[in-house]
C-alpha positions, 0 to 999 in steps of 0.5 A: 325625134331625130338622131344624127348618124355619126357614132363610130361603129367598130365593125364598119371601120374594120370592114373598110366601110368609110370611116365607120361613123354611121351609128346612132342611138336614141331613147324613147320616153316610157309614155311614148313607148307604152302607147306605141305598137311599133317603133321604126327608124327612117332616114330624114328627108327621103324616108328610107327605113333603117333596120327592121321595125321594133315591136313594143309588145315583144321583149327586146333582145339584149342590146349589143353595142358596136363601139368597143372603146374610145381614146381622147387626148386630155393635154400634154402627153396624156390620153384617157379612154375605155375598153369594153369590159368583155374584151381581154386584150392590151391596146397597141398605140401608134403614132403616124401608123408606127407602134410606139407602146402597148397599154394595159387597161387598168381599173374601171370607168363609167361609160355612157352610151345612148341613154344607158350607163355601163362599166368599161375598162379604164385606159390611161397612159402618157406617151414618152417625153420625146414626143413633147417637141411641139410637133403636131402628130396623130395617135391611133389605137387598136387591140392586139388582135387588130380591132380599131378603137377610134375612127381616125387618129387623135391629133395632139401637140405637146411642149416640154414644160408647157407652151408658155415656157417654150415661148419664153425660151424662144424669146417670144414672151411678151407677144405670145405670153397670153396665147401660151397661158391659155393653151396651158390652162385649157390643155394642161400637161402632166406626168404619171405618178410612177415617174415621180423620181425623175419628175422630182429631179427635174422640178424642185423649189428654188430658194435663196435665203439668208435667214439664220433663225435656229430650229429645234427638231423633236424626233419622237421614237427610237427607230432609225434615229441615225437616219433622221440625224443624217438627214439633219446633218445634210440640211442647207439650214445650218442652225438647228438642235435636235432631241429624240424623245422615247415613245409611249405608244405610236407618237406619245411622249413625256411632256416633261422631257420635251420641256427640258429640251425647250428650256435647255438645248432649244432655249434659243430656237425660234421654231420647232419641227415635230416628226417621227424618228426615222423621218428623212428630212429633205435637205431644204426642209428647215430652210423652207420652214425658216424662210416662211416664218420670216416672210409670213408673220401671220403664220404659226404652223406650217406643214409640207408634203411627204413621201411614202414608200410603196415597196421595192424602192418605189416612192410616191408623193402625198401632195396635200391641200392648203389647211383643211380642218375637217381632214385634219380632225379625221386624218391628222394628215399634216401631223407627220412633219410640221413646224411651229413658232416657239410661242405656240409650241410652248403653249401646246406642250403644256398639255399635248402628249402626241404628234396629233395633239400638238398639230391640232392644238396649234393649227388654226385656219388662216394662220396655218400654211402649207408648203408644196413639195416634199419636206420629208420621207415618212417611216412606216406608220403603225396604223392601229396605235396611231388611230387610237391616238388620233381619236384621243387628239380629236376628242381633246380638240372638241373638248377645248371648244366645249363641243359635244361630239362622238369620235370613232376609229375608222378602218385605216388606209394609207394613213390612220383615220377616225369618223367625227359626229357632232351633236345635232339639234334635231328640233331644227328641221330640214326641207329636201327640195326636189325639182322635176319635170315629167320622168315620173319613174325617176321621181317615184324612185327618188322619193321612195328611197329618200323618205326613210331618211326624211322620217328619221331626221324629221325632214320634209320633202318639197317637190318643185314641178317645172312644167310637166305635161305627161298625164302620169306625172301630173297624176302622181304629183296630185297624189303626193300632197300629204303632211310629209310632202308638198308640191309647188309649180314653177312654170317656164323654160328649165332654169335650175337656179331659178327653180331652186330659188323659188323653192327656197322662198317657200321654205320655212325650215332652218336647213335646205337639202337640194336633191336631183330627181335622178338620185336614189338613196342607198341607206337611211342614214345619209341625211343624218350624216350630212346634218352631223357635218353641218352642225359645225357653225362655220360649215356652209354646205355639205355634200355626199359621195355619189355613184353611177349605177355601175358603182363607179364614183360620179362625185367625190367633191369638185376640183377647180382648175381642171382644163380651166374649169371644174371637175368631179374628183375620183370618177376614175375610181370604183366604190370602195376605192380609198382614193388618193391619200384616202380622200374617199375614206374621210370627210374633207373640205373642197372648194365646191360640191354638186347640188345634186345632193347638197345640204346647207342652212337657209339663212346662208343661202339667202345671205349669198343671194341664192343661185345666180339665175342669169349667169349660171341658169343651168351649169356651174350654179352650184360651183358659184354658190359654194364659192360665194359661201367660202367668200363669207368664210364658210367651209364646204365639206364632202363626206363619204359616209353619205352615199347615194346613186346619181344617174346624172342628167338622166332627167334633162339630158347632157350638155354635150347635146348640140342644142345645149353646147352654146349655152354651156360654153357661155356659162363656162366663159362666165365661170372663168370670168368671175372665178378665174383666179380661183380656178388657177389656184384651188386651195384644196388641190395641190399645184403639184398635181395635174390639171387634166381631166381626171384630178388626183391622178397625175403630176403637173408638168411643170408644177404651177407653184412652190409658194406657201399657201394659206387657205383664204376666202376666194375673191371674185371678179363679177362681170356685168350682166350682159357681158 
């Protein structure tokens, strides 16, 4: 095997030996190592030895990495990186060799070095805004004690409000517009959440509307009512009436009192706004609600983003997605400030007795809209009382549809939460499909850990061998044939889509679960949890929470659009972190999920033509598959209650390897060509959140859109084969 000696070694750089890029790593397969006596490294062509030979019959000393950290530019003024966990120092940031700021590593991140994974301290910072002046600069970084993190300055350029807007301001819109658009898509700019106040002052929706429809505001509770009324008196929409209903619990109210208001002071109101007393409405909230109802006749309910207090006067934004039914049932996320057309509100008030009741009885996919941008600042939420009401409202939702379900309270986070378990027909069987090639130790561990869940759910395992050659692997595959495990062979070059398509052709069960051979289960209940979610007939696929061995989250759903591509959410978080808006604590919908662990019905897989073997043989076939399911109107659900460990690319290597870069680039280009419009507007990701490499970690600078959003099926532009 060969390895390129271009890895940065801190000690060499600090000693002034060239640029320090003389390190290398390599991995020896277990079979090779077991047959060998000595392993040594030599310089190619001239044969000079490097270091000392390694004896395979002697336990190796603990490896010491010679790289203490890294920093990379991710777009705009944002930089991300890592620092070795055993270095307890702040990082000094320099521009043109002049110190500009000191950064303290916070949180943790997964670090891949060679073929191993470890935990590093996360570095994440934004430079001051005055550096967004369009000038090319270089950024350096070192520890306070003077140790270098990067071999040479990282080049970056940032534009105030993005290159596209900069070019427009310079009068070069038509000639350079596409260039600016592409730059901003591939290297989007962002601002940190702690700068929300200044961001909000700078960016806000502009709306000019002469709509005069009357609004009726229902405040539930008797806490800080004066503050809510004061915010109503400041509204830009002048036509409103309001009532304050006493609570019985968190948000339960007397429906008789509500109906008296409907028939009395609110008799001429065209829509109703529901929120807790103490809610401070944004001055344009009623105007934006009224304008949306006037412009979108299909809209029955609209909710907006909200702000929450973090103490000491700090305010943080909760930027929501377009309508997400699964999250609504588990978190009631849009129920804290929403507006409903009069006719729909009257229907709900016949039986609803809480905010959650009204929201869930009125919300309907396709007729529920989301307004990007804060419409209100929330008061404190009594999590215990609120959770009990959310349990009751979710149960009532399923009762209306005559669906058998179990709803249990979860530990509350930022918002109250419940766990939904739909009844499953256990007579429907599942096949777990595991593609593999050599690396028998991965396959053994995978099967050992997933077999208990397979037995518990009456599932089968199908191992798909793709041209394995190692004798130990072939012997193991031959030994697997049993009533629970089948083995088939798919020969030829590695094509993940083709292998899985061939496997599905051999399956006769109702459900299929794609599972990578480098995945390990952590408990016996993960498959049952996936099946509880798939029991909803409109759910097309369900995915699990995946962790690296370091316990850093590897997959928390997929967000479209990051760097004009797709990115796994929350891989800046450790297991146990609730995630932005508690999204790692509740089940919710995504545009796509990874096929490293993905459950779906066979008939749905067949209906969309399976995985695309030509356009996406290795990468993005799972993204394409999920989007095709969504095109049919199916929901894609992520659940944190199914949790497994994923080594990610341990069996086949990484797409950053030199021999794979061209193929990966072609498939990325194909994703952009086919699903480009969807990448620019993921309904499950707010246009106010940053699209650099780490989703849910920053604010978009500038916001991509303030337009109301409904969650509608995506529409592809399918490039011809060969283009």
